[in-house]
C-alpha positions in Angstrom: -45.4 59.9 -8.7 -48.3 62.3 -7.7 -49.1 64.5 -4.6 -52.7 64.9 -3.1 -53.2 68.5 -1.8 -56.2 68.5 0.0 -57.6 71.5 2.1 -60.2 69.6 4.4 -62.7 70.9 7.1 -61.4 70.5 10.2 -64.7 68.7 11.8 -63.7 66.1 9.2 -59.7 66.0 8.9 -58.6 63.1 11.8 -61.4 60.7 10.3 -59.6 61.2 7.1 -56.2 61.6 8.1 -56.7 58.2 10.3 -58.6 56.3 7.4 -55.4 57.4 5.0 -52.9 55.9 7.6 -54.8 52.4 8.2 -54.7 52.2 3.8 -50.6 53.0 4.6 -50.8 56.7 2.4 -48.0 58.7 3.8 -49.3 61.7 5.4 -48.3 65.3 6.5 -50.7 67.4 8.2 -51.1 71.6 8.5 -53.3 73.8 9.6 -54.2 76.0 7.4 -56.8 78.7 7.5 -58.8 80.5 4.5 -61.8 80.4 2.2 -65.6 81.9 2.7 -65.2 82.3 6.3 -61.7 82.3 6.9 -62.4 79.5 8.8 -59.9 76.6 10.3 -58.8 74.2 8.1 -56.4 71.4 7.5 -53.8 70.7 5.1 -53.0 67.0 3.9 -50.3 66.1 1.7 -50.6 63.0 0.3 -47.3 61.8 -1.9 -48.6 58.1 -4.0 -48.6 56.0 -6.8 -51.0 57.0 -10.2 -52.9 53.9 -9.3 -53.8 54.9 -5.3 -55.3 57.8 -6.1 -58.8 57.0 -7.0 -58.3 54.8 -3.7 -57.8 57.8 -1.6 -60.4 60.6 -3.0 -62.6 57.4 -2.3 -61.5 57.9 1.4 -61.6 61.5 1.2 -64.9 61.3 0.5 -66.4 58.8 2.5 -65.4 60.8 5.5 -65.8 64.3 4.7 -68.8 65.7 4.1 -70.5 69.4 2.3 -71.9 71.2 5.5 -74.8 74.2 5.2 -73.8 77.4 7.6 -76.0 80.2 7.9 -74.4 83.4 8.0 -75.5 87.0 8.9 -75.0 89.7 6.5 -76.2 93.4 6.0 -77.4 94.5 3.2 -78.8 97.8 1.4 -82.6 97.7 -0.6 -83.2 100.0 -3.4 -83.9 102.6 -0.6 -80.6 102.3 0.6 -81.8 101.1 4.0 -79.6 98.6 5.3 -81.5 95.2 6.8 -79.5 92.4 8.1 -80.6 88.7 7.3 -79.5 85.7 7.8 -77.6 83.4 3.9 -77.0 80.0 3.9 -74.1 79.0 2.0 -72.8 75.6 1.2 -69.3 75.1 3.0 -67.5 71.6 1.0 -65.7 68.9 3.2 -62.5 68.1 1.0 -61.2 69.9 -1.9 -58.6 67.8 -3.7 -55.5 68.8 -6.1 -53.8 66.6 -7.9 -49.9 67.3 -9.0 -47.3 65.3 -10.4 -43.9 64.9 -9.0 -41.4 65.6 -10.6 -39.4 63.6 -8.7 -39.1 62.1 -5.0 -36.9 61.3 -2.3 -37.0 60.2 1.0 -33.8 60.4 3.4 
């Protein structure tokens, strides 16, 4: 038994959640915040058999996208003068952790 811990952008969460449910995965959804931008994320917990992990990862990859976002920054140049200019950063669509499950009980 494995546990997939999936941290996904809010923009992609419902598409991934619905696709996983359609494939009959059991999913727990939690709101979360964090990362570079302290932006809203969704954390999905999926308990599954080892042989179904790759299918779940394929679903997540299909419905989550990496995005670019422009952020304002304040940087000092070599003379100590601050200037603001935008910086473009890549934002991950999903981060997936695959964890071993020592025991599983459902009542």
